[in-house]
N, C-alpha and C positions, 0 to 999 in steps of 0.2 A: 734417429731414435728419440723417444720422448720420456717424460717422467709420468709414472702412473702410481696412484695411491690407492691401495685396497684396504678397506676397513672391514675387518672380520677375517679370522684365520682358520675358519672351519673347513668342512669338506669341499666347499667351492672356492672360497677365498684363497686357500693355500695353492690350489691348482691353477687359479688365475695368475697368482704371483709367479709360480714356477714357469708357466707358459710365457709370460711377458719377459722374464729374466732370460729365458732361453732364446728369445728373439733379440736380445741385446738392449732392452729398455732399462732405464733406471726405475727400480721398484721399491716402494715403501709399503710395508705391510703392517697395519695397525691393529692391535688387539689388546684386550685386557692383560693377557699373559705375556705378550711380546714374543709369542712362538711363531714358527713357520719354517718353510724350507730354506736350504742354503742358497747363497747367491743373491739374497735380497736384504734390504735394510729392514730390520724388525724393531718395532717400537711398541712399548707398553703404554697405552693411553686409553682413556674413557671416550667412547664414541659420542657421548652426549656433551663433551667438552668442546664447544665450537672454537674457542680460542686456540686450544692445542691443535685441533684438526686444521685450522686455517694456517697455522705456522707450518705444520708438516706438509700441507698441500700447496705451499707457495711455489709458483712456477710449474705446477702440474698440468699436463694435457688432459688428464681424466682422473676422476675419483669414482671408485666403485663401492656401492653399498652392498656388501656381502655379509652384513651382520645377521646373526641368527639367534635372537632371544628364544628362550624356552617358550613353547606355545602358551602355557598357562600364565605367562608374564607379559604377553603382548600388550595388554591394555596399559600396563604401567611403564614398560620399557620402550615401546616403539615411539610414542610421541616426542620425547626429548631427543632421541637419537635421530629421528627423521628431521626434526627442526634443525639440529646441529649440522647434519650433512647438507641440507638444502642451503643453509646460511653459508657454509664453507664453499659450496659450488658457486654461489653468487659473489662471495668476497674474492675468490681467486680466479674466476673465469674458466675454471676447469670444466670440461664436459662431465655430466653427472649420469652414471650408469647404475640403474637400480636392478638388483636381483629380485624378481617378483615371483608370484605363484598363481595358480589357477583358482584359488579360493574366491577371488574377486568376482567370478562369474555366477556363483551360486549353482542351483540345480541345472545341469545341462539337458537340453532337449535334443541334442545331437552332437557331432564333433564340434568342439569349442574353437572359435576363431577370434582374432584380436578385435574384430568389429562387434562382437557380442556385447549386449548391455551389461553394465556392472551392477550385479544384484546379489550382494553378500547375504548369506543366510545366518550370520552371527555377528555380534559386536566386534569380535576379534577380527573376522574377515573385513568388517567395515573399516577397521583401522588401516588395513593395507589399501583399501580403496581411497581413503582420504589422503594417505601418503602420496599416492600417484596423482590424484587430482590436484593437490597443492603444488607438486612439482611441475605438472603439466601447465597449470595456470601461470607459474613463474616463467616457463618457457614461452608461452604464448604472449606474455607481457614483455618478452625480450630481455629478461633478467638472467636467464641461464639457458644452457642447452641440455636437454634431458632425454633419456630413453629408458624404457623398462623391458627387461628380458624375462619371460615367464616360462617355467618348465613344469612338468608333472612330477610325480613322486620319483625321487632320485634313487639310482643304484650305481654300483661300480666300486672300484678301489677307494677305500677310505670311508665308505658309508657304513655306519655302525648302528647304534640304538635308535636313531631318528629315521631310519629307513625301513620300510616294510619288507624290503629285500635284503636287509642287513643281518645283524647278528642273531635275529630270531628266525632266519630263513636259511641262508646258505650253510652255516655250520651244522644245523640240524639235519639237513639233507645229506651232507657229507658223512655224518655220523650214523646214517640209517634211521633217523627218527622223523616221524611225520611232523609237518609244520602245522601250527595252530594259527589260523588266519582270521583276523578281525573283520569279517565281511563275507561276501559271497565269492569264493575262489574261482567260480566259473564265469564271472562277468568280465567282458573285455575292459582292459585298463591300460592307459598309456604310462610307460615307464621311461624316464629321461636319464640318459647316461651322463654322469657327472663330467667327464672330459668334454662331452659335447656342450655342456653348460658353460664351461670355462672358455671354450673356443668361441661360443656365441657372444659372450660378454666382451671378449677382446675385439671381435669383429665389430660389434656395435660401437665400441669406444673409438675405433680407428677408421670408421667409414661415416662420412657426413650424411649419408642417406638414412642413417638410423634415427636421427634426432626428431623429437616431436611426436613420437608414437610408441606404442608397445609392440613387442614381437614375441613369438613363440620359439623356443629353442628347437632346432631340428630333432625330431623325436620319431623313433621307429614305429611301425604299425602296432596297434594295441594287441596285447596278449593277456589272457587271464593268468591269475596266480598259479593255477594248475598247469597251464601251458609253460610258464616260466620254469616251474619246478621240473617238469618232464624234460625240457631242453637242457637245463643245467645238469641233471643227472646223466643224460645221454652224453653230454660233453665231458663230464667227469668220469664216465665209465663206471658208474655205481648204480645199484637198483634204486628205483624211485619209491620212497616210503609214502609219498602222497601228501596232500594238503587237506586238512580237515577244518571245518568251521568252528571258530570259537563262539560259543553261545552268547547272544546279546546280553542275557541276564548276568553272565559271568563278567563281561566287560564292564557293565554298569556297577556291579558289586566291587570289582577291583578298583574302579574309578573313585570310590569313596575314600580309599587310602593312598592312591597313587595319582598325583596331579596330572601326570602325562597321560595315563590311561583314561582319566576322567575327561580329558579334552577330546578323546576319540569320538565322543557323542556328537560334537559339533561338525565333524567331517565324515560321519557315517555314510551320508548320501553318496560319497565318492566311491564307496566300496560295496554297495548293494545294488548298483545298476551301472550300465555302461558309462565309463568316464574316459573320454577319448579327446585328444588334442589334435588339431590340424595345424601343422607348421609349414604349410605351403608358402606363405608370404615370405618368411625368412629364407627358405631354401631357394625360391625363385629369384629373390632380390639379390642375395649375396652369393649365389652359386655354391651353396653348401648342402650337405646331406648328413643324416644321422649315421653314426657308426653302425655297421651291420650287426644285427642282434647276436649272432654266434661269436663274432669278434669281441663284442662288449661283454658277453657272458663268460667267455674264455678268460679274458683279462680279470674279471671279477673273481672267478674261481682261482686263478693263479695267486691273486693277492691274498685271498682267504687261506689258501693252503700254506703260503709262506707265514702268514700271521699265526695260524694254528700250530705249525711246526715250531715256530719260535717260542710260543707259549708252553709247548710240551717239553 
C-alpha cells in the first residue's frame, strides 16, 4: 500500500479518496474547507501554497490534481495552483496525475482522441493547455512523472450545479417538469460517469504505463440529452416531460448577471454539434470499460431520490 495525496475535495476528488482508502492506501485529501469522506486524513490548505503541499506530500507515491476552480476564475486561479502542484511533484518525487478535460481540443471534427492537436477556442481553455504542456515538458526533462486523464461532461452521484445532467436535469424530470437545455438536445454527446473518472485516475497513478501522455476516461457511447432523459424516465418509471431548447438569446442575457451562465458562451460549440470522445486507448491498454449506461443512470437516480427525500 502507498501514500496518495489528492488536492481538491469536489465531486471527483472525494470519490478518488474514498476509492483509495477502500483499497487500504494512506490517503491525504487537501482542500480549502478540509472536507471529505471518512477514512482519510482531511487537511485544510491552499492549493497554491507549494510549501504546505510539499510538506503534506512528503513520501507520497502520487499526487492528484483534482482542483476545480469556478470556470469564470480560471485565468486568475489556475496558474498559481498549477505551478504549486508541479513544484510539489518535482520536490517530492511523487507521480503527478492531472484531472483534465476536453476543452483542450477545440472544435471537434469527429470523435476526439488523445493524439488530436491541442487547439483551444478560448483563453480559459488555453490555460489548461499550458498546464499540460508545462507538466509534460517537466516529464520529458526527467524532472517528474506525469499523466493527464481527460473526461467529457460528468454525471452521476454527487454531480450538482456544475453538471449538465445535475440539479437542472434529474430533479426536474422526476418532478414531471421539462428540462431546459443550453444547446441542441438532439446532438450526440459523450457523458462521463464520475465513478469511472475516479477509477481511471487511480489506475493511472498506480500503473507505470500511464506516464508521459494523456488518456481519456472510459466513456460509454454518446447519447443526446433527449436520449438520456428518455432512458432516465424509463428507469425511474415516470413519464418523460421532455427536453426543450433554452434560447441562445436568453442564455446570453442571463450571462450578463450570472458569471457561470456567461461562461457558457465559451463552450457552446460542445452542445450544438456532435461532441464525442473515443476512449479506446485507455480501455485497451488497461483492460477497463465504462460502467454500462443503465447501471450508471440507475445509480444516479437512486442518489437523487435519496437526496430529494432527505430535503423533503
